[in-house]
C-alpha positions as CSV (number, residue, x, y, z in Angstrom):
1,M,44.0,-36.7,3.4
2,D,44.5,-38.4,0.0
3,Q,48.1,-38.9,-1.0
4,P,49.4,-38.7,-4.6
5,G,48.8,-42.1,-6.2
6,D,46.6,-43.2,-3.3
7,P,44.4,-46.1,-4.5
8,L,41.8,-44.9,-2.0
9,A,41.7,-41.4,-3.3
10,G,38.1,-40.1,-3.2
11,L,37.0,-42.8,-0.7
12,D,35.5,-40.2,1.7
13,D,33.6,-38.4,-1.1
14,V,31.3,-41.4,-1.4
15,P,28.1,-40.9,0.7
16,W,28.5,-44.2,2.5
17,E,26.1,-43.2,5.2
18,S,23.3,-43.1,2.6
19,L,24.3,-46.5,1.1
20,H,23.4,-49.8,2.5
21,H,25.0,-53.3,2.7
22,A,23.8,-56.5,4.2
23,Y,23.8,-55.1,7.8
24,G,22.6,-51.6,7.3
25,P,24.3,-48.2,6.4
26,A,27.7,-48.8,4.8
27,V,29.6,-46.4,7.2
28,D,32.1,-49.1,8.1
29,V,33.1,-49.9,4.5
30,P,35.7,-47.1,4.2
31,D,37.8,-48.3,7.2
32,Q,37.5,-51.9,6.0
33,L,38.9,-50.9,2.6
34,R,41.7,-48.9,4.3
35,A,42.5,-52.0,6.4
36,L,43.3,-54.0,3.3
37,R,46.5,-51.9,3.1
38,S,47.5,-52.7,6.7
39,A,50.9,-54.1,7.3
40,A,49.4,-56.5,9.9
41,A,48.0,-59.7,8.2
42,P,45.3,-60.3,10.9
43,V,43.9,-56.8,10.3
44,R,43.8,-57.4,6.5
45,H,42.2,-60.8,6.9
46,R,39.5,-59.4,9.2
47,A,38.7,-56.6,6.9
48,L,38.5,-59.0,3.9
49,S,36.1,-61.2,5.8
50,E,34.0,-58.2,6.9
51,L,33.8,-56.9,3.4
52,F,32.8,-60.3,2.0
53,G,29.9,-60.3,4.6
54,N,28.9,-56.7,3.9
55,V,29.0,-56.1,0.2
56,Y,28.9,-59.7,-1.0
57,H,26.6,-61.5,1.4
58,Q,26.1,-65.1,0.4
59,G,26.1,-64.0,-3.2
60,T,23.8,-61.0,-2.7
61,R,25.0,-57.5,-3.7
62,W,23.6,-54.3,-2.2
63,G,23.4,-50.6,-2.9
64,A,26.9,-50.1,-1.5
65,S,28.5,-52.9,-3.5
66,C,29.1,-51.2,-6.8
67,H,30.7,-48.2,-5.0
68,A,33.3,-50.5,-3.5
69,V,34.3,-51.9,-6.9
70,P,36.6,-49.0,-8.2
71,F,38.5,-49.0,-4.9
72,L,39.0,-52.8,-5.0
73,V,40.3,-52.4,-8.5
74,A,42.7,-49.6,-7.5
75,L,43.9,-51.6,-4.5
76,A,44.6,-54.7,-6.6
77,D,46.3,-52.5,-9.2
78,D,48.8,-51.0,-6.7
79,P,51.9,-53.1,-6.1
80,D,52.2,-51.7,-2.6
81,T,48.9,-53.4,-1.6
82,P,49.5,-56.7,0.3
83,D,47.6,-59.8,-0.7
84,R,46.5,-58.4,-4.1
85,A,45.2,-61.7,-5.3
86,A,42.9,-61.9,-2.3
87,V,41.6,-58.4,-3.1
88,A,41.0,-59.6,-6.7
89,H,39.1,-62.6,-5.3
90,L,36.8,-60.2,-3.4
91,L,36.5,-58.0,-6.5
92,R,35.4,-61.0,-8.6
93,S,32.8,-61.9,-6.0
94,V,31.3,-58.4,-5.8
95,V,31.2,-58.0,-9.6
96,L,30.0,-61.5,-10.5
97,G,28.5,-63.0,-7.4
98,D,28.3,-66.8,-7.4
99,R,28.3,-67.1,-11.2
100,R,30.1,-70.1,-12.6
101,D,31.3,-70.9,-16.1
102,D,27.9,-72.5,-16.8
103,D,26.7,-68.9,-17.5
104,L,29.3,-68.3,-20.2
105,P,29.1,-66.7,-22.7
106,F,27.4,-64.1,-20.5
107,D,24.5,-62.1,-21.8
108,A,24.3,-59.2,-19.3
109,R,21.3,-57.6,-21.0
110,Q,19.2,-60.7,-20.7
111,T,20.5,-61.6,-17.2
112,F,19.7,-58.2,-15.8
113,A,16.5,-57.5,-17.7
114,A,14.5,-57.4,-14.5
115,A,16.5,-54.4,-13.3
116,E,15.4,-52.2,-16.2
117,G,13.2,-49.4,-15.0
118,I,14.1,-49.8,-11.3
119,T,14.7,-46.3,-10.0
120,D,17.0,-45.0,-7.3
121,E,13.9,-44.2,-5.2
122,Q,12.5,-47.7,-5.5
123,A,15.9,-49.2,-4.5
124,A,16.1,-46.8,-1.5
125,L,12.5,-47.8,-0.5
126,V,13.5,-51.5,-0.4
127,E,16.7,-50.7,1.5
128,R,14.8,-48.8,4.2
129,H,12.4,-51.7,4.8
130,L,15.1,-54.3,4.7
131,E,16.9,-52.3,7.4
132,A,13.7,-52.0,9.4
133,E,13.1,-55.7,9.0
134,D,9.5,-55.1,7.9
135,L,9.9,-55.7,4.1
136,F,7.0,-58.1,3.8
137,E,4.7,-55.8,5.7
138,H,5.0,-53.2,3.0
139,E,3.4,-54.4,-0.2
140,E,5.1,-52.1,-2.7
141,A,8.6,-52.7,-1.3
142,A,8.0,-56.5,-1.2
143,E,6.9,-56.5,-4.8
144,L,10.0,-54.6,-5.8
145,A,12.5,-56.5,-3.8
146,D,13.5,-59.2,-6.3
147,N,14.0,-56.7,-9.1
148,V,15.9,-54.3,-6.9
149,A,18.3,-57.1,-6.0
150,V,18.9,-57.7,-9.7
151,R,19.5,-53.9,-10.1
152,W,22.2,-54.2,-7.4
153,E,23.8,-57.1,-9.2
154,A,23.7,-55.2,-12.5
155,D,25.2,-52.1,-11.0
156,A,28.1,-54.1,-9.5
157,F,28.7,-56.0,-12.8
158,H,28.7,-52.8,-14.9
159,A,31.0,-51.1,-12.3
160,G,33.4,-54.0,-12.9
161,G,33.1,-53.7,-16.6
162,R,34.5,-50.2,-16.5
163,H,38.0,-51.6,-15.6
164,T,38.7,-54.2,-18.2
165,D,41.8,-52.3,-19.2
166,R,43.2,-52.9,-15.7
167,Y,42.4,-56.6,-15.9
168,V,44.3,-56.8,-19.2
169,H,47.3,-55.1,-17.5
170,W,47.2,-57.6,-14.7
171,L,47.7,-60.4,-17.2
172,T,51.4,-59.6,-17.1
173,D,51.7,-59.1,-13.4
174,P,54.4,-61.1,-11.6
175,D,51.8,-62.5,-9.2
176,P,50.5,-65.5,-11.1
177,E,47.4,-65.8,-9.0
178,L,46.4,-62.2,-9.6
179,A,47.1,-62.7,-13.3
180,A,45.0,-65.8,-13.4
181,Y,42.1,-64.1,-11.7
182,A,42.3,-61.3,-14.3
183,A,42.1,-63.7,-17.2
184,E,38.9,-65.3,-15.7
185,L,37.4,-61.9,-15.1
186,L,37.8,-61.0,-18.7
187,A,35.7,-64.0,-19.7
188,W,32.6,-62.1,-18.5
189,F,32.9,-59.0,-20.6
190,A,32.7,-58.6,-24.4
191,P,36.3,-58.6,-25.6
192,D,37.9,-55.8,-27.4
193,E,41.1,-55.9,-29.4
194,A,43.3,-55.1,-26.4
195,T,41.7,-58.0,-24.4
196,L,42.1,-60.5,-27.2
197,A,45.7,-59.4,-27.8
198,G,46.5,-59.7,-24.0
199,L,45.0,-63.1,-23.6
200,I,46.7,-64.5,-26.7
201,A,50.1,-63.0,-25.8
202,I,50.5,-64.8,-22.4
203,P,53.5,-67.2,-22.7
204,A,53.3,-70.8,-21.7
205,D,56.5,-71.0,-19.7
206,A,56.5,-72.5,-16.2
207,A,56.2,-69.1,-14.4
208,R,53.1,-68.2,-16.4
209,A,51.4,-71.6,-16.7
210,A,48.5,-70.8,-14.3
211,T,47.8,-67.6,-16.2
212,R,48.0,-69.2,-19.6
213,A,45.6,-72.0,-18.4
214,S,43.1,-69.4,-17.2
215,A,43.4,-67.5,-20.4
216,N,42.8,-70.7,-22.4
217,L,39.6,-71.2,-20.5
218,T,38.5,-67.6,-21.2
219,L,39.2,-68.0,-24.9
220,A,37.1,-71.2,-24.8
221,H,34.1,-69.0,-24.1
222,C,35.0,-66.2,-26.5
223,E,32.2,-65.8,-29.1
224,V,34.5,-63.9,-31.5
225,G,35.5,-66.2,-34.4
226,S,39.2,-65.5,-34.6
227,E,41.8,-67.5,-36.4
228,R,44.3,-66.0,-34.0
229,I,42.6,-67.6,-31.1
230,D,42.5,-71.0,-32.7
231,A,46.1,-70.7,-33.8
232,C,47.2,-69.7,-30.2
233,L,45.3,-72.7,-28.7
234,H,46.7,-75.1,-31.2
235,E,50.2,-73.9,-30.3
236,M,49.5,-74.5,-26.7
237,L,48.8,-78.2,-27.3
238,S,52.5,-78.7,-27.3
239,A,53.3,-76.7,-24.1
240,N,55.4,-78.3,-21.5
241,A,52.9,-77.8,-18.7
242,A,50.0,-80.3,-18.7
243,V,47.6,-77.7,-17.3
244,V,48.3,-75.5,-20.4
245,R,47.9,-78.4,-22.9
246,V,44.7,-79.7,-21.4
247,T,43.0,-76.3,-21.0
248,A,44.0,-75.5,-24.6
249,A,42.4,-78.8,-25.8
250,V,39.3,-78.0,-23.7
251,A,39.0,-74.6,-25.3
252,M,39.4,-76.0,-28.8
253,A,36.7,-78.5,-28.1
254,Y,34.3,-75.8,-26.9
255,R,35.1,-73.6,-30.0
256,L,35.4,-76.2,-32.8
257,G,33.1,-79.1,-31.7
258,E,33.2,-81.9,-34.2
259,Q,35.9,-80.1,-36.2
260,L,38.3,-80.6,-33.3
261,P,41.7,-81.8,-34.7
262,D,43.0,-85.2,-33.6
263,P,46.0,-83.8,-31.5
264,A,43.5,-81.9,-29.3
265,L,41.3,-85.0,-28.9
266,D,44.4,-87.0,-28.0
267,V,45.2,-84.5,-25.2
268,L,41.6,-84.8,-23.8
269,S,41.6,-88.5,-24.0
270,D,45.0,-88.8,-22.3
271,A,43.8,-86.4,-19.5
272,R,40.6,-88.5,-19.0
273,G,42.6,-91.7,-18.7
274,S,45.2,-90.3,-16.3
275,D,45.2,-89.0,-12.7
276,F,46.0,-85.5,-13.8
277,D,43.9,-82.7,-12.3
278,A,44.4,-79.1,-11.3
279,D,42.6,-76.0,-10.1
280,V,43.0,-72.8,-12.0
281,S,42.6,-69.6,-10.0
282,G,39.3,-67.8,-10.7
283,W,37.5,-70.9,-11.9
284,D,35.4,-73.0,-9.6
285,R,35.5,-76.1,-11.8
286,S,38.6,-78.3,-11.8
287,V,40.4,-79.0,-15.0
288,R,39.2,-82.6,-14.9
289,G,35.7,-81.2,-14.8
290,F,36.4,-79.1,-17.9
291,V,37.7,-82.2,-19.6
292,A,34.5,-84.1,-18.9
293,L,32.4,-81.2,-20.2
294,A,34.5,-80.9,-23.4
295,L,34.2,-84.7,-24.1
296,H,30.5,-84.5,-23.4
297,R,30.1,-81.7,-26.0
298,L,31.8,-84.0,-28.5
299,G,29.4,-86.8,-27.7
300,L,32.2,-88.8,-26.0
301,G,31.3,-88.2,-22.3
């Protein structure tokens, strides 16, 4: 029975038996989601691994994937959930797949254009033949398969896009890894005023440096021309944490190009000439990699 405030409320109302993941009907997904709340770490780790294999299988999403998204959001949102950053990592994988910052700014309409017109019936047809392992023996299903896969990606992405208010809320979470994941997630959705305000407001103190760095990288890809963004990034050039200074300079190079002010160029040049490097949660590319890309954009790479 659902409890008040239960992040898994409504889990049993989803027709999992009629949805599919990488290995067939998604009847095991509810218990795997429940196991993410287990007090036993091995149980949680096994459930996380199983969910990665089921609803995000080597980057592929399935019919069941989008239905897992709201429960993953609710689990990460609940302070009583253990390993919330790990849940956010799974959420990011389901919503975005293997996409890297090369795809930013992200044009969802163009990316998922092949999914337009794919019906539920066509998706179900492909699922049936995938499960029966005879897809390429059925001409109609085989011809639809690639576009149905894009439909599943699009459904997962749009499911994730319904919760940007929660990602903004996570920016202030005491768990810096969760907050950094939230900042990166926000890079993929058109920002509204609350998103911009949340990204700009993150302080650059030692406790929030990882989140501030992730937010800087998100602002680098923000297509909104905002003096507030540029002023925020300029201020971050004098932050105590190197990862904040360098990611702010990267973001300014992305946004301003040849109009980059000398202090930001100095930060990038110093970073290139030093041994400094760092990883920022949610981003696959290292900070040194971002520096190289920023300098390349300036014709200095």
